[in-house]
C-alpha positions, -999 to +999 in steps of 0.1 A: -556+112+004-532+128-020-503+108-007-523+075-009-532+084-045-496+091-054-484+057-040-513+040-059-503+057-091-466+047-087-475+011-080-498+005-110-478+027-134-446+007-126-461-027-125-460-034-163-424-021-164-410-040-135-429-073-136-417-087-170-381-099-173-375-071-199-394-039-208-390-037-246-390-004-263-386+003-300-359+030-300-344+024-266-318-001-278-308+023-305-302+050-279-281+025-259-260+016-290-253+052-299-244+060-264-218+032-265-204+047-297-199+080-279-184+064-249-159+041-268-154+060-300-117+070-292-107+034-285-127+014-311-113+018-347-144+003-364-165+031-349-141+056-363-143+039-397-181+043-400-191+071-376-182+106-366-192+125-335-208+159-339-226+186-320-262+193-326-285+221-316-316+199-318-319+192-281-326+155-276-294+151-255-306+151-219-306+113-215-271+108-229-253+116-196-277+095-177-273+066-201-235+069-199-237+067-161-261+037-161-242+017-187-210+021-167-227+002-138-250-023-155-257-042-188-275-023-216-308-042-211-308-033-174-299+003-182-328+005-207-352-009-181-339+015-154-343+046-175-379+035-183-386+031-146-372+066-139-393+081-167-426+063-156-421+070-119-412+107-125-445+113-143-470+110-114-445+128-091-443+157-115-480+158-121-487+158-083-464+189-081-482+207-108-517+199-096-509+209-060-503+244-074-540+247-084-559+225-059-555+211-024-572+179-032-555+166-063-561+129-058-589+124-084-570+142-112-537+127-102-552+092-106-568+102-139-537+120-153-514+091-143-531+070-170-506+088-193-475+078-173-469+046-194-478+063-227-470+054-263-438+075-263-424+055-233-431+023-252-414+038-283-383+046-262-386+083-269-368+090-236-357+126-243-393+135-251-406+117-221-382+136-198-394+167-216-430+160-206-419+155-169-399+187-170-428+206-185-451+195-157-425+207-131-419+239-150-456+247-152-459+241-115-430+264-108-444+292-130-479+288-115-464+293-080-448+326-092-413+314-084-381+332-095-374+340-131-340+323-128-358+290-121-379+296-152-348+302-172-332+270-159-363+250-167-365+266-202-330+255-210-334+220-196-366+216-215-349+225-248-321+201-241-347+173-235-370+181-264-378+214-283-415+207-284-417+207-246-397+239-245-421+255-271-452+245-250-437+261-219-428+292-238-463+295-252-478+292-217-454+319-203-461+341-233-499+339-228-494+346-191-473+376-200-501+389-223-526+386-195-504+402-168-487+428-191-453+418-178-431+408-207-396+411-191-397+376-177-400+362-212-363+369-216-358+337-196-366+318-227-341+336-249-313+310-248-336+282-259-352+305-285-318+313-300-310+276-302-344+270-319-339+297-345-304+284-353-314+248-355-347+253-374-329+271-402-313+239-412-336+213-397-345+184-419-354+148-419-370+121-441-406+131-447-433+106-435-467+101-451-494+122-436-532+118-441-542+152-455-579+148-446-593+166-416-604+132-402-568+120-404-554+152-389-579+150-360-574+113-353-545+117-328-567+140-307-601+122-307-586+087-305-562+096-276-534+082-298-508+088-271-524+060-250-523+033-277-494+009-280-510-018-300-540-025-322-555-045-293-592-045-288-590-043-250-566-014-251-587+004-277-619+001-256-599+013-225-586+044-244-622+052-255-634+050-219-606+074-209-617+097-237-653+096-226-646+103-190-623+132-200-650+147-222-675+146-193-650+162-169-642+190-193-679+196-201-687+198-164-659+223-156-674+257-150-645+281-152-634+308-175-605+299-199-571+309-186-535+304-198-538+267-194-568+265-218-553+289-243-520+269-243-539+237-249-558+254-277-525+265-292-512+229-290-543+217-309-540+244-335-503+238-341-508+201-342-534+205-369-519+233-390-482+222-388-487+185-393-475+182-429-446+207-424-435+188-393-440+153-408-403+145-403-408+148-366-422+114-357-457+115-342-458+153-340-496+156-337-498+128-310-472+147-290-493+179-292-524+159-282-507+147-250-497+182-241-532+195-247-547+167-225-524+174-196-530+212-198-568+208-199-567+182-171-548+207-149-573+234-158-602+211-147-585+203-115-583+240-105-621+241-101-637+235-067-654+202-072-681+189-048-672+159-027-695+136-046-679+145-079-644+140-064-653+105-051-669+095-083-639+106-105-615+089-080-633+056-083-636+057-121-599+068-124-587+041-101-607+015-121-591+027-153-557+028-138-559-008-126-574-021-158-549-002-179-520-015-159-532-051-162-537-047-200-502-032-204-487-059-181-501-087-204-489-070-235-454-062-220-450-099-211-459-109-246-434-084-261-407-095-236-411-131-247-410-121-283-378-101-277-362-130-259-369-153-289-355-127-313-323-121-293-314-158-291-295-153-324-274-124-311-248-146-294-235-157-328-225-122-339-188-115-335-173-082-324-160-059-352-188-069-376-213-051-397-249-062-394-280-053-415-314-062-399-343-067-423-380-069-414-402-093-433-436-087-417-459-057-416-463-046-380-498-050-365-491-024-338-480+011-335-445+001-326-422-030-329-402-040-298-377-058-320-372-031-346-339-018-332-331-047-308-296-050-323-287-020-300-288-044-270-254-055-282-242-020-273-210-030-254-198-051-284-181-030-311-202-036-342-218-015-369-256-014-372-261-005-409-296+005-403-287+030-376-314+058-382-299+081-355-266+083-375-285+094-406-303+122-388-293+157-376-311+152-343-284+131-325-247+132-316-235+104-339-235+104-377-223+081-405-192+093-422-200+105-457-177+079-474-191+049-454-228+059-451-252+031-461-277+057-473-284+058-502-258+033-515-273+003-496-309+016-498-332+045-489-332+051-452-370+051-448-373+021-471-349+000-450-371+006-420-401-009-437-409-046-443-392-063-472-371-033-483-352-030-515-315-031-508-283-033-529-255-048-509-232-050-539-235-013-546-229-004-510-197-024-509-185-011-542-191+026-535-181+028-498-155+000-494-176-013-465-190-048-460-222-065-449-210-093-426-243-104-412-279-103-424-305-106-397-341-113-408-370-106-385-402-125-391-420-157-382-415-174-416-382-179-434-394-162-466-361-144-471-347-172-492-374-165-518-375-127-516-337-121-513-324-151-532-297-132-550-285-113-519-283-145-499-262-163-526-230-156-507-245-159-472-251-190-451-276-195-422-258-199-389-285-193-362-323-193-361-351-188-337-389-187-340-387-150-348-353-144-365-326-159-387-290-149-388-269-153-420-231-149-422-212-139-454-197-172-464-159-175-465-154-139-453-142-130-419-159-101-401-141-069-401-117-066-372-111-036-351 
């Protein structure tokens, strides 16, 4: 039964990823683009003019070697889809490993937990974090089996390299276990990651994001299951509420004393609530903690001996939710794939060695935008994305050179991510000596000629599609390598 459940989970989790021509993610193309910079930096002068490579202690680097390998064998779009397939497929496999440490019949909870395989963070393209979730499930299963401390040390370091939050949750679980067993020496296995955290956090920074200070706003990521939402879609919202209702019933019906899993989940909730404003620069911090809390509580529920009737009932409900959720996501992914294809029609007109500034014109009606960083799909072409958020952060391995950085000369980094941003092309070109060769406007209506009339005075329209228009600086050749 467990093997059949695992195969079922893999099929329905992967269906929305494999069936559409593309699997659009918001930040995935940006990761491809910055990986191309790292790969080709020594041989592409225009990269050297605008970027510099640097080490970071922020973690967030585990997928770079995998991307480098994939991009050496396939186009960027295929590499993006492949890494999404790996992330989604690894989730139920890792969850099955964890659950098998606590129960012999994990099928009902494997089906239910796999509803999170294709979660909001996969859709966002937060690949390092998603690998961190998978590694956390494996690490928890390793620790629950009482395996060697060297394995825990290896998992701890791998978790930090994927995402520090996953490392912190594993450390919290091990710390609570040490308090219960009075054996503290194994905690030394987390020392390497802990040292990196201390060093990094002393200088960690990022652009602050608005946070709802009310308790209702703080609790929303938990009671709405925000990690399951990918769009303000009625069917998906109803589906997420059904998942929440079933989860609440399962937790309420569990008759077991709290253990390390429960206390770690409680710690995730407490940190998610109390640290929300301080960690506002970490995108969707509270939603990440909500996902961790859900998986920990689900594992705790699975460790109880459930009567056969309850197991069959939960299996049937979870299977229904898994199938319906997969079909909803499949429909949405097909829509997003078609939207991305319309948007990328204009890309073929961009010449190598150019600088491109993408501008959004519409307020998004969803949690993420599959075209927001679609420029990154041009990764093999040497060009400069002037809205490259990774190169303005200390979380990644590429960074804008100080003398060529678009921020703040061109505009505020956070402002340029929003619809209809304020930008000053003239100031950027005067202060940095750089250029804006192309303006790419994203939106269904050509309103840029009214909003950005002065900026467009020296640009001409060269390509358009239903979702985007591309303008070239008139009479000026793109920068050559």
